[in-house]
GUZALUM-228938 format. One record per residue (C-alpha): residue number from 1; chain; x, y, z negated. Coordinates in Angstrom, 1 decimal. Each point is the difference from the previous one (the first is absolute). Layout:
PT    n  chain      xx      yy      zz
PT  NUM      A       X       Y       Z
...
This chain:
PT    n  chain      xx      yy      zz
PT    1      A   -35.5    30.4     4.5
PT    2      A     2.4    -1.1    -2.6
PT    3      A    -1.3    -2.7    -2.3
PT    4      A     0.7     1.2    -3.6
PT    5      A     0.2    -3.6    -1.3
PT    6      A     2.3    -1.4     2.7
PT    7      A     2.7    -2.4    -1.1
PT    8      A     3.5     1.4     0.3
PT    9      A     2.9    -1.7     1.7
PT   10      A     3.7     0.9     0.3
PT   11      A     2.0    -1.3     3.0
PT   12      A     3.8     0.4     0.1
PT   13      A     2.0     0.4     3.2
PT   14      A    -3.2     1.3     1.7
PT   15      A     1.6     2.4     2.4
PT   16      A    -0.1    -2.4     2.9
PT   17      A    -0.4    -3.7     1.0
PT   18      A    -1.7    -2.5    -2.3
PT   19      A    -0.2     2.5    -2.9
PT   20      A    -1.9     2.6     2.1
PT   21      A    -2.3    -2.7     1.4
PT   22      A    -0.8    -1.2    -3.5
PT   23      A    -0.7     3.5    -1.3
PT   24      A    -2.4     0.8     2.8
PT   25      A    -1.8    -3.4    -0.3
PT   26      A    -0.5     0.5    -3.7
PT   27      A    -1.4     3.5     0.7
PT   28      A    -2.4    -1.5     2.6
PT   29      A    -1.0    -2.5    -2.8
PT   30      A    -1.1     3.0    -2.1
PT   31      A     3.0     0.3    -2.3
PT   32      A     1.7     3.3    -0.8
PT   33      A     3.6    -0.6     1.0
PT   34      A     3.2     1.5    -1.4
PT   35      A     3.0    -0.5     2.3
PT   36      A     3.7     0.0    -0.7
PT   37      A     3.3     0.1     1.9
PT   38      A     3.5     1.5    -0.4
PT   39      A     0.8     3.6     0.6
PT   40      A     1.5    -0.7     3.4
PT   41      A    -3.5    -1.1     1.1
PT   42      A    -1.9     2.9    -1.5
PT   43      A    -1.6     1.1     3.3
PT   44      A    -1.2    -3.5     0.8
PT   45      A    -1.5    -0.6    -3.5
PT   46      A    -1.8     3.3     0.2
PT   47      A    -1.4    -1.0     3.4
PT   48      A    -1.3    -3.3    -1.6
PT   49      A    -1.6     1.9    -2.8
PT   50      A    -1.8     2.3     2.5
PT   51      A    -1.2    -3.0     2.0
PT   52      A    -1.5    -1.4    -3.2
PT   53      A    -1.7     3.2    -0.8
PT   54      A    -1.5     0.0     3.5
PT   55      A    -1.9    -3.1    -1.0
PT   56      A    -1.7     1.8    -2.8
PT   57      A     2.1    -1.6    -2.8
PT   58      A     2.4     1.9    -2.3
PT   59      A     3.7    -0.4     0.3
PT   60      A     3.1     1.1    -1.9
PT   61      A     3.5    -0.1     1.5
PT   62      A     2.9    -0.8    -2.4
PT   63      A     3.7     0.1     1.0
PT   64      A     2.0    -2.5    -2.1
PT   65      A     2.7    -2.6     0.3
PT   66      A    -1.5    -3.3    -1.1
PT   67      A     3.3    -1.2    -1.3
PT   68      A     0.3     2.9    -2.5
PT   69      A    -1.1    -1.0    -3.5
PT   70      A    -1.1     3.5    -0.8
PT   71      A    -1.7     1.0     3.2
PT   72      A    -2.3    -3.1     0.2
PT   73      A    -1.8     0.6    -3.3
PT   74      A    -0.2     3.7     0.8
PT   75      A    -1.6    -0.9     3.4
PT   76      A    -2.6    -2.2    -1.7
PT   77      A    -0.8     2.6    -2.6
PT   78      A    -0.4     2.6     2.8
PT   79      A    -2.4    -2.2     1.9
PT   80      A    -2.1    -0.7    -3.1
PT   81      A    -0.1     3.7    -0.9
PT   82      A    -0.8     1.2     3.5
PT   83      A    -2.6    -2.7     1.0
PT   84      A    -1.2    -1.0    -3.5
PT   85      A     1.2    -3.6    -0.2
PT   86      A     2.1    -2.8     1.7
PT   87      A    -2.0    -3.1     0.9
PT   88      A     2.2    -1.4     2.8
PT   89      A     3.7     0.1     0.4
PT   90      A     1.6    -1.1     3.3
PT   91      A     3.8    -0.3    -0.4
PT   92      A     0.7     0.1     3.7
PT   93      A     3.3     1.9     0.3
PT   94      A     2.8    -2.0     1.4
PT   95      A     3.2     0.1     2.1
PT   96      A     2.0    -2.6     2.0
PT   97      A     3.7    -0.5     0.6
PT   98      A     1.1    -2.3     2.8
PT   99      A     3.5    -1.5    -0.5
PT  100      A     1.7    -3.3    -0.6
PT  101      A     0.6    -0.8    -3.6
PT  102      A     3.8    -0.4     0.5
PT  103      A     0.2     3.7     1.1
PT  104      A    -2.6     1.4    -2.3
PT  105      A     1.2     2.8    -2.4
PT  106      A    -1.2    -0.2    -3.6
PT  107      A    -1.3     3.6     0.4
PT  108      A    -2.3    -1.1     2.8
PT  109      A    -1.2    -3.0    -2.0
PT  110      A    -0.8     2.3    -2.9
PT  111      A    -1.8     2.5     2.2
PT  112      A    -2.4    -2.6     1.3
PT  113      A    -0.6    -1.4    -3.4
PT  114      A    -0.6     3.4    -1.6
PT  115      A    -2.8     0.8     2.4
PT  116      A    -1.6    -3.4     0.8
PT  117      A     0.2    -1.6    -3.5
PT  118      A     0.8     2.5    -2.6
PT  119      A    -2.4     2.4     1.7
PT  120      A    -2.8    -2.5     0.0
PT  121      A     0.7    -0.8    -3.7
PT  122      A    -0.1     3.6    -1.0
PT  123      A    -3.3     0.6     1.9
PT  124      A    -1.5    -3.2    -1.5
PT  125      A     1.0     1.1    -3.5
PT  126      A    -1.1     3.6     0.2
PT  127      A    -3.3    -1.0     1.7
PT  128      A    -0.8    -2.7    -2.6
PT  129      A     0.7     2.4    -2.9
PT  130      A    -2.4     2.6     1.5
PT  131      A    -2.7    -2.7     0.6
PT  132      A     0.4    -1.4    -3.5
PT  133      A    -0.4     3.5    -1.4
PT  134      A    -3.2     0.5     2.1
PT  135      A    -1.3    -3.3    -1.3
PT  136      A    -1.9    -1.0     3.2
PT  137      A     2.4    -2.4     1.7
PT  138      A     1.4     0.5     3.4
PT  139      A     1.6    -1.3     3.2
PT  140      A     3.8    -0.1     0.4
PT  141      A     1.2    -1.0     3.5
PT  142      A     3.6    -0.4     1.1
PT  143      A     1.8    -0.3     3.3
PT  144      A     1.7    -3.3     0.5
PT  145      A     0.7    -1.6     3.4
PT  146      A     0.1    -3.3     1.8
PT  147      A     3.7    -0.1    -1.0
PT  148      A    -1.3    -0.4    -3.6
PT  149      A    -0.6    -3.6     1.2
PT  150      A     2.8    -0.5     2.6
PT  151      A     2.8     2.5     0.5
PT  152      A     1.2     1.3     3.3
PT  153      A     3.7    -0.2     0.8
PT  154      A     1.6     3.5    -0.2
PT  155      A    -2.7     1.2    -2.3
PT  156      A     1.5    -1.5    -3.2
PT  157      A    -0.6     2.9    -2.5
PT  158      A    -3.4     0.8     1.5
PT  159      A    -1.0    -3.7    -0.3
PT  160      A     1.3    -0.3    -3.5
PT  161      A    -1.9     3.2    -1.1
PT  162      A    -3.3    -1.3     1.4
PT  163      A     0.5    -3.4    -1.8
PT  164      A     0.4     2.1    -3.1
PT  165      A    -3.2     1.9     0.7
PT  166      A    -1.8    -3.4     0.3
PT  167      A     1.3    -1.1    -3.4
PT  168      A    -0.6     3.4    -1.7
PT  169      A    -3.6    -0.1     1.3
PT  170      A    -0.6    -3.4    -1.6
PT  171      A     1.5     1.1    -3.3
PT  172      A    -2.0     3.3    -0.1
PT  173      A    -3.2    -1.9     0.9
PT  174      A     0.5    -2.3    -3.0
PT  175      A     0.7     2.8    -2.4
PT  176      A    -2.7     2.5     1.0
PT  177      A    -3.0    -2.2     0.7
PT  178      A    -1.1     0.6    -3.6
PT  179      A    -0.3     3.7     1.0
PT  180      A    -2.2    -0.9     3.0
PT  181      A     2.8     1.0     2.3
PT  182      A     0.6    -2.2     3.1
PT  183      A     3.4     0.0     1.6
PT  184      A     0.5    -1.3     3.6
PT  185      A     2.3     0.5     2.9
PT  186      A    -0.3     0.0     3.8
PT  187      A     2.6    -1.6     2.2
PT  188      A     0.1     1.6     3.5
PT  189      A     1.8    -1.7     2.9
PT  190      A     1.3     1.8     3.0
PT  191      A    -1.8     3.4     0.2
PT  192      A     0.3     2.6     2.6
PT  193      A     1.5     2.7    -2.2
PT  194      A     3.2     2.1     0.1
PT  195      A     1.5    -2.4    -2.6
PT  196      A    -0.3    -2.9     2.4
PT  197      A     1.4     2.1     2.9
PT  198      A     3.1     0.5    -2.2
PT  199      A     0.1    -3.7    -0.8
PT  200      A    -0.3    -0.9     3.7
PT  201      A     2.8     2.4     0.9
PT  202      A     2.4    -1.3    -2.7
PT  203      A    -0.8    -3.7     0.6
PT  204      A     0.5     0.5     3.7
PT  205      A     3.4     1.6    -0.7
PT  206      A     1.0    -2.8    -2.4
PT  207      A    -1.1    -2.8     2.4
PT  208      A     1.4     1.7     3.1
PT  209      A    -3.3     0.2     1.9
PT  210      A    -1.9     2.9     1.6
PT  211      A    -2.1     2.3    -2.2
PT  212      A    -3.5    -1.3    -0.1
PT  213      A     1.0    -3.6     0.4
PT  214      A     0.4    -0.7    -3.7
PT  215      A    -3.6     1.1    -0.7
PT  216      A    -1.2    -2.0     3.0
PT  217      A     1.9    -3.0    -1.2
PT  218      A    -1.5     0.1    -3.5
PT  219      A    -3.5     0.9     1.3
PT  220      A    -0.2    -3.2     2.1
PT  221      A    -0.5    -1.8    -3.3
PT  222      A    -3.3     1.8    -0.7
PT  223      A    -3.0    -2.3     0.4
PT  224      A    -2.4     2.8     0.7
PT  225      A     2.1     1.1     3.0
PT  226      A     0.7     3.6    -0.9
PT  227      A     2.0     2.2    -2.4
PT  228      A    -2.0     1.4    -2.9
PT  229      A    -1.1     3.6    -0.3
PT  230      A    -0.1     1.8    -3.3
PT  231      A    -3.8    -0.1    -0.1
PT  232      A     0.1    -3.9    -0.1
PT  233      A     1.8     0.3    -3.4
PT  234      A    -2.2     2.9    -1.2
PT  235      A    -3.1    -2.2     0.5
PT  236      A     1.3    -2.6    -2.4
PT  237      A     1.1     2.7    -2.6
PT  238      A    -3.5     1.3     0.3
PT  239      A    -1.2    -3.3    -1.3
PT  240      A     2.5    -0.1    -2.8
PT  241      A    -1.0     3.5    -1.1
PT  242      A    -3.7    -0.9     0.0
PT  243      A    -2.2    -1.8    -2.5
PT  244      A    -0.2    -3.0     2.3
PT  245      A     3.5    -1.0    -1.2
PT  246      A    -0.9     0.3    -3.7
PT  247      A     0.7    -3.7    -0.7
PT  248      A     3.3     0.0     2.0
PT  249      A     3.3     0.8    -1.8
PT  250      A     3.7    -1.0     0.2
PT  251      A    -0.2    -0.7     3.8
PT  252      A     2.4     1.0     2.8
PT  253      A    -1.9    -0.7     3.2
PT  254      A     1.5     0.0     3.5
PT  255      A    -1.8     2.2     2.6
PT  256      A     2.3    -0.8     2.9
PT  257      A    -2.1    -1.4     2.9
PT  258      A     1.3    -3.5    -0.7
PT  259      A     3.8     0.0    -0.2
PT  260      A     0.6    -1.6    -3.4
PT  261      A    -2.3    -2.6    -1.5
PT  262      A     0.3    -0.8    -3.8
């Protein structure tokens, strides 16, 4: 049975991988969960929404490009209208580009920044405006990465974008605390997703090693002895979305199994 007073979350990039795992975990936690992805992933995002409804929670699928300054506010307004409010924003959508900086095209740099940093900014801003209008505070959560603390070679624009998310998260936390809005980020390590399969393939190509060896090489640094699964990250986001984290803001915490220590 649907709980009429459930809190409402919105998860971007929820068609697959970490975003899907987060959306499903928040539904299990008793939240109604709106999900977003781009039009090319319409089938996947609708499947995520159906999986959420199967838990007994409400869902609403919204197709939007998080880098678009008009589509993001419209997405947030659609969620608030359809589900009644917005209490938790998870700005998860992101992309990677694997290439050495000397060969990197400006267009590729801009594409990564537009989704990973501009997109997070637009989601943070639109969510905060909605939460301030509601007057009951809220939780804003962004996708950073372990490369927000130490970059990986051949992931220059991705690393720079995630450093930017870390700084943006701190600034937003300072500005919006007076509205009872907390702003934090999660920093995954090596996760078994299609993005990391792409990273492995490109790194192997660049380093002249067989496919699979690049991921194996980087995975050897994990203290816990295994590559992360999306659910590992979702568990931490569950905490950030809950009232248990009410006194935590401005933090970007690594959930990487013990690769990077700060």
